[in-house]
Wavefront OBJ file of the C-alpha trace (Angstrom):
o trace
v 177.195 -20.423 55.161
v 176.818 -17.272 53.098
v 173.463 -17.130 51.349
v 174.647 -15.183 48.264
v 177.960 -15.297 46.429
v 179.406 -13.600 43.365
v 180.858 -15.816 40.649
v 182.744 -14.984 37.451
v 181.994 -16.775 34.212
v 185.225 -18.586 33.374
v 187.398 -16.803 30.775
v 184.943 -13.876 30.433
v 183.890 -10.674 32.174
v 180.361 -11.758 33.048
v 179.428 -11.984 36.719
v 176.622 -13.624 38.627
v 175.242 -13.017 42.095
v 173.878 -16.413 43.125
v 171.526 -16.905 46.036
v 172.450 -20.446 47.072
v 169.261 -20.865 49.102
v 166.753 -19.867 46.388
v 168.849 -20.496 43.265
v 168.043 -17.013 42.008
v 170.749 -15.529 39.770
v 171.432 -11.948 38.748
v 173.919 -11.428 35.898
v 176.043 -8.350 35.333
v 179.057 -7.049 33.395
v 180.312 -5.355 36.569
v 182.151 -7.117 39.384
v 180.810 -6.034 42.753
v 182.996 -8.012 45.185
v 186.779 -7.610 45.253
v 189.117 -10.551 44.825
v 188.548 -14.122 43.749
v 185.037 -15.258 44.646
v 184.515 -18.280 42.396
v 183.678 -19.293 38.843
v 180.689 -20.562 36.924
v 179.513 -22.168 33.718
v 176.017 -21.851 32.308
v 174.143 -22.863 29.213
v 170.475 -23.381 28.376
v 170.364 -26.597 30.416
v 172.579 -26.089 33.437
v 174.328 -23.792 35.870
v 177.475 -24.946 37.662
v 179.464 -22.875 40.148
v 182.658 -23.503 42.082
v 183.746 -21.188 44.868
v 185.931 -20.942 47.957
v 184.650 -21.660 51.468
v 186.312 -21.879 54.875
v 186.589 -25.653 54.318
v 187.894 -25.555 50.737
v 186.226 -25.650 47.337
v 182.483 -26.115 47.038
v 180.263 -26.722 44.016
v 176.761 -25.415 43.427
v 174.736 -27.524 40.994
v 170.973 -27.984 40.636
v 170.236 -26.257 43.932
v 172.695 -28.269 46.015
v 176.121 -27.585 47.445
v 178.830 -30.236 47.207
v 182.292 -30.460 48.761
v 185.292 -30.918 46.461
v 188.114 -33.189 47.589
v 190.958 -35.070 45.875
v 189.234 -38.439 46.398
v 186.380 -37.613 43.992
v 186.113 -39.363 40.637
v 186.008 -36.370 38.267
v 186.017 -37.003 34.521
v 186.443 -34.662 31.570
v 185.648 -36.461 28.317
v 186.348 -35.219 24.790
v 184.407 -36.768 21.929
v 185.116 -34.804 18.758
v 183.515 -31.395 19.261
v 181.431 -32.599 22.227
v 182.466 -32.457 25.862
v 181.203 -34.194 28.986
v 182.038 -33.346 32.599
v 181.180 -35.833 35.323
v 181.576 -36.107 39.055
v 180.676 -39.747 39.530
v 180.385 -39.557 43.340
v 177.634 -36.905 43.156
v 175.857 -37.994 39.966
v 176.748 -34.701 38.251
v 176.932 -34.874 34.463
v 177.055 -31.944 32.039
v 177.162 -32.335 28.249
v 178.213 -29.301 26.221
v 179.880 -28.342 22.922
v 183.537 -27.485 22.557
v 183.873 -23.775 23.359
v 185.115 -22.701 19.914
v 181.774 -23.899 18.530
v 180.196 -21.095 20.549
v 181.927 -18.534 18.322
v 184.845 -17.662 20.591
v 187.612 -18.028 17.977
v 190.110 -16.050 20.055
v 190.301 -19.056 22.382
v 191.952 -21.178 19.690
v 195.335 -19.747 20.830
v 194.859 -20.765 24.458
v 195.209 -24.139 26.146
v 191.917 -25.902 26.790
v 192.215 -25.574 30.572
v 192.467 -21.775 30.172
v 189.041 -21.513 28.516
v 187.147 -24.583 29.735
v 186.210 -24.522 33.416
v 185.578 -28.254 33.532
v 188.919 -29.088 31.941
v 190.625 -26.834 34.504
v 188.815 -28.529 37.401
v 189.637 -32.025 36.173
v 193.320 -31.133 35.760
v 193.592 -29.254 39.090
v 191.382 -30.805 41.762
v 194.095 -33.092 43.128
v 196.702 -30.298 43.462
v 197.339 -28.369 46.681
v 197.400 -25.032 44.809
v 193.756 -25.619 43.853
v 192.752 -26.014 47.521
v 194.848 -23.007 48.517
v 192.955 -20.853 45.995
v 189.554 -22.228 47.002
v 189.945 -21.968 50.787
v 188.892 -18.693 52.420
v 191.527 -17.189 54.656
v 194.486 -18.562 52.677
l 1 2 3 4 5 6 7 8 9 10 11 12 13 14 15 16 17 18 19 20 21 22 23 24 25 26 27 28 29 30 31 32 33 34 35 36 37 38 39 40 41 42 43 44 45 46 47 48 49 50 51 52 53 54 55 56 57 58 59 60 61 62 63 64 65 66 67 68 69 70 71 72 73 74 75 76 77 78 79 80 81 82 83 84 85 86 87 88 89 90 91 92 93 94 95 96 97 98 99 100 101 102 103 104 105 106 107 108 109 110 111 112 113 114 115 116 117 118 119 120 121 122 123 124 125 126 127 128 129 130 131 132 133 134 135 136 137 138
């Protein structure tokens, strides 16, 4: 298992080098590793990353690594301007505001799964293309 990985903040040009062992993060506006290396979401309360491994997609959340598979119970819940992402099997739950409330008005022309990482995951995690993208060596 690689100790450090580079992730891209979904729908932006912010990057993060994450040390999976220590949880230390270093943010940058410059990508240092070529190709697709994974995505992340962060706010004041949480950091969530998803990235490719030899065995398929993996999640980093609260200092732990979790395997993604199509049998998981993943939920994306809209409640007005509030959003909730849950992976029931792992006890992961993230509450956050709708992205346009963060001042990113340009996103109003895009589909929600193009700007919201959790929406994209919930809509994709049972599709083979998702596993192809998140498996190293494919």
